[in-house]
Structure formats: structure tokens, C-alpha cells
C-alpha positions as a Markdown table, in Angstrom:
| # | Residue | x | y | z |
|---|---|---|---|---|
| 1 | Unk | -59.2 | -85.2 | -13.7 |
| 2 | Unk | -60.4 | -82.9 | -16.9 |
| 3 | Unk | -62.3 | -80.6 | -15.0 |
| 4 | Unk | -65.1 | -77.8 | -16.7 |
| 5 | Unk | -65.2 | -75.6 | -13.9 |
| 6 | Unk | -68.9 | -73.9 | -14.7 |
| 7 | Unk | -69.4 | -69.9 | -14.2 |
| 8 | Unk | -71.1 | -70.4 | -10.7 |
| 9 | Unk | -68.2 | -71.9 | -8.9 |
| 10 | Unk | -66.0 | -69.4 | -9.6 |
| 11 | Unk | -68.5 | -66.8 | -9.0 |
| 12 | Unk | -69.5 | -68.1 | -5.5 |
| 13 | Unk | -65.7 | -67.2 | -4.0 |
| 14 | Unk | -65.3 | -63.8 | -6.0 |
| 15 | Unk | -68.8 | -62.7 | -4.3 |
| 16 | Unk | -68.4 | -64.6 | -0.9 |
| 17 | Unk | -71.3 | -66.3 | -1.2 |
| 18 | Unk | -73.3 | -69.4 | 0.6 |
| 19 | Unk | -71.0 | -72.5 | -1.0 |
| 20 | Unk | -67.5 | -70.1 | -1.0 |
| 21 | Unk | -65.5 | -72.7 | 1.0 |
| 22 | Unk | -66.7 | -76.3 | -1.6 |
| 23 | Unk | -66.0 | -74.2 | -4.1 |
| 24 | Unk | -62.2 | -72.4 | -2.9 |
| 25 | Unk | -61.3 | -75.9 | -2.2 |
| 26 | Unk | -62.2 | -77.6 | -5.6 |
| 27 | Unk | -60.3 | -74.9 | -6.4 |
| 28 | Unk | -57.1 | -74.9 | -4.7 |
| 29 | Unk | -56.7 | -78.5 | -6.7 |
| 30 | Unk | -54.7 | -76.9 | -9.4 |
| 31 | Unk | -52.6 | -79.7 | -8.6 |
| 32 | Unk | -54.3 | -82.8 | -8.7 |
| 33 | Unk | -56.8 | -81.4 | -11.3 |
| 34 | Unk | -56.6 | -79.6 | -14.8 |
| 35 | Unk | -59.0 | -76.5 | -15.0 |
| 36 | Unk | -60.7 | -75.2 | -17.7 |
| 37 | Unk | -63.5 | -72.6 | -18.5 |
| 38 | Unk | -65.1 | -71.8 | -21.2 |
| 39 | Unk | -64.9 | -68.9 | -23.9 |
| 40 | Unk | -68.1 | -67.9 | -22.7 |
| 41 | Unk | -67.8 | -68.2 | -18.3 |
| 42 | Unk | -64.7 | -66.1 | -18.5 |
| 43 | Unk | -66.0 | -63.7 | -20.2 |
| 44 | Unk | -69.7 | -63.7 | -17.8 |
| 45 | Unk | -67.6 | -63.6 | -14.8 |
| 46 | Unk | -65.6 | -60.4 | -16.1 |
| 47 | Unk | -69.3 | -58.8 | -17.0 |
| 48 | Unk | -70.7 | -59.1 | -13.5 |
| 49 | Unk | -68.3 | -58.2 | -11.7 |
| 50 | Unk | -67.2 | -54.9 | -13.7 |
| 51 | Unk | -70.6 | -54.1 | -13.1 |
| 52 | Unk | -70.9 | -54.2 | -9.7 |
| 53 | Unk | -67.5 | -52.2 | -9.8 |
| 54 | Unk | -65.2 | -54.9 | -8.5 |
| 55 | Unk | -62.8 | -54.5 | -11.7 |
| 56 | Unk | -59.9 | -55.7 | -8.6 |
| 57 | Unk | -61.6 | -58.7 | -8.4 |
| 58 | Unk | -61.7 | -59.1 | -11.8 |
| 59 | Unk | -57.7 | -58.5 | -12.4 |
| 60 | Unk | -57.2 | -61.1 | -9.2 |
| 61 | Unk | -58.9 | -63.4 | -10.9 |
| 62 | Unk | -57.5 | -63.7 | -13.5 |
| 63 | Unk | -54.2 | -63.7 | -11.8 |
| 64 | Unk | -54.9 | -66.3 | -9.7 |
| 65 | Unk | -56.9 | -69.1 | -11.9 |
| 66 | Unk | -55.7 | -67.8 | -15.2 |
| 67 | Unk | -52.1 | -67.3 | -14.8 |
| 68 | Unk | -51.5 | -68.9 | -11.4 |
| 69 | Unk | -53.8 | -72.4 | -11.6 |
| 70 | Unk | -53.1 | -72.1 | -15.6 |
| 71 | Unk | -57.0 | -72.6 | -16.4 |
| 72 | Unk | -57.4 | -73.2 | -19.8 |
| 73 | Unk | -59.6 | -71.3 | -21.6 |
| 74 | Unk | -62.3 | -73.9 | -23.7 |
| 75 | Unk | -64.1 | -72.4 | -27.0 |
| 76 | Unk | -66.1 | -73.3 | -30.3 |
| 77 | Unk | -65.9 | -72.6 | -32.7 |
| 78 | Unk | -68.5 | -70.8 | -35.2 |
| 79 | Unk | -69.7 | -73.6 | -37.2 |
| 80 | Unk | -69.8 | -75.6 | -33.5 |
| 81 | Unk | -72.4 | -73.4 | -31.9 |
| 82 | Unk | -74.8 | -75.0 | -33.3 |
| 83 | Unk | -74.3 | -77.6 | -31.1 |
| 84 | Unk | -75.7 | -75.2 | -28.4 |
| 85 | Unk | -79.2 | -74.8 | -30.1 |
| 86 | Unk | -79.3 | -78.7 | -30.3 |
| 87 | Unk | -78.1 | -79.3 | -26.6 |
| 88 | Unk | -80.3 | -76.3 | -25.6 |
| 89 | Unk | -83.5 | -78.8 | -27.4 |
| 90 | Unk | -82.6 | -82.1 | -26.1 |
| 91 | Unk | -82.0 | -81.6 | -22.6 |
| 92 | Unk | -84.1 | -78.0 | -22.7 |
| 93 | Unk | -81.4 | -75.8 | -21.2 |
| 94 | Unk | -80.4 | -72.4 | -21.3 |
| 95 | Unk | -77.9 | -71.0 | -23.9 |
| 96 | Unk | -75.4 | -70.8 | -21.0 |
| 97 | Unk | -75.4 | -74.5 | -19.8 |
| 98 | Unk | -76.0 | -75.4 | -23.3 |
| 99 | Unk | -72.7 | -73.8 | -24.2 |
| 100 | Unk | -70.9 | -75.2 | -21.3 |
| 101 | Unk | -72.3 | -78.8 | -22.1 |
| 102 | Unk | -71.1 | -78.2 | -25.6 |
| 103 | Unk | -68.0 | -77.3 | -24.4 |
| 104 | Unk | -67.3 | -80.6 | -22.5 |
| 105 | Unk | -68.4 | -82.8 | -25.2 |
| 106 | Unk | -66.1 | -81.2 | -27.4 |
| 107 | Unk | -63.0 | -81.4 | -25.2 |
| 108 | Unk | -64.5 | -84.4 | -23.0 |
| 109 | Unk | -64.4 | -82.8 | -19.7 |
| 110 | Unk | -66.2 | -83.6 | -16.7 |
| 111 | Unk | -68.7 | -80.4 | -15.7 |
| 112 | Unk | -68.6 | -79.4 | -12.3 |
| 113 | Unk | -71.2 | -77.0 | -11.2 |
| 114 | Unk | -74.0 | -76.2 | -8.5 |
| 115 | Unk | -76.5 | -75.9 | -11.4 |
| 116 | Unk | -78.6 | -78.9 | -11.8 |
| 117 | Unk | -80.0 | -78.2 | -14.8 |
| 118 | Unk | -77.0 | -80.5 | -16.0 |
| 119 | Unk | -78.7 | -83.2 | -13.9 |
| 120 | Unk | -80.4 | -83.8 | -17.3 |
| 121 | Unk | -77.7 | -84.8 | -19.6 |
| 122 | Unk | -75.7 | -87.4 | -20.1 |
| 123 | Unk | -73.1 | -85.8 | -19.3 |
| 124 | Unk | -74.3 | -84.6 | -15.8 |
| 125 | Unk | -72.4 | -83.2 | -13.9 |
| 126 | Unk | -70.4 | -83.1 | -10.5 |
| 127 | Unk | -69.9 | -81.0 | -7.6 |
| 128 | Unk | -67.0 | -79.5 | -5.9 |
| 129 | Unk | -67.4 | -81.4 | -2.7 |
| 130 | Unk | -67.8 | -84.6 | -5.4 |
| 131 | Unk | -64.1 | -83.8 | -6.8 |
| 132 | Unk | -62.4 | -83.1 | -3.7 |
């Protein structure tokens, strides 16, 4: 399955939050699924971890998920970003969720997220426990 893994799934593990075990089970399935991350998520993870003085955690993430697990970075070209505003309006999403949605549409990916806002969209979302 081709999965767009939302920022919150990675952060759940990196910040050792309450649903980290569920997220870890999904991220261990690199042999079963093709993982994608949006460029927006990649930069957001870097921003959050570096603000928390967790540069080593960011480096480990890059080694483990980007290089080791061959997670692909999906991005929008400048002319495709217009769709973000359209999806934000249509589904009442904030910028980051609308960006994720636009990436999922462009690459035909299943969104995996703990964020219930995607439930309002025509694509919906899956959670790690549903995928695993």
C-alpha cells in the first residue's frame, strides 16, 4: 500500500507520546508498504525537533526513515500549491492538513494520521492500527 504518513505519526514516536507503540508498529512495516512523507512534514519535523534541542533525534530520523526505510519525499510544485487553498476551503482544513491532502491527491496516497480532520475529506484517513 502507498501511504502518506502524516507528521503526527512520526512525532508520536520521536517525542515518545502516548500512541508511539501504535505508530512504531506501522513504521516497522517498510517491507509491506511504500512510505511517503510530504516535504512540508519533513521540514516541520526538523523544525519541532531542533526547537526542542533534539538535533540527534532529527539526524536519527533522517537515517532511519529517509535513508534506511527508503521513505520518499512527496512535494507540490509552486503551481500545484493553489490546490491547498481549494482543499482548505472545501474541507475546512488548516494549511498543513490541506497541504497533506493535496499531496495525497497528487500521488494517489492513503493518508495515515491520528488527525480526525481528514475524516471530513473525500479521501478520509487511516490510522496505524487499521493499516497494521
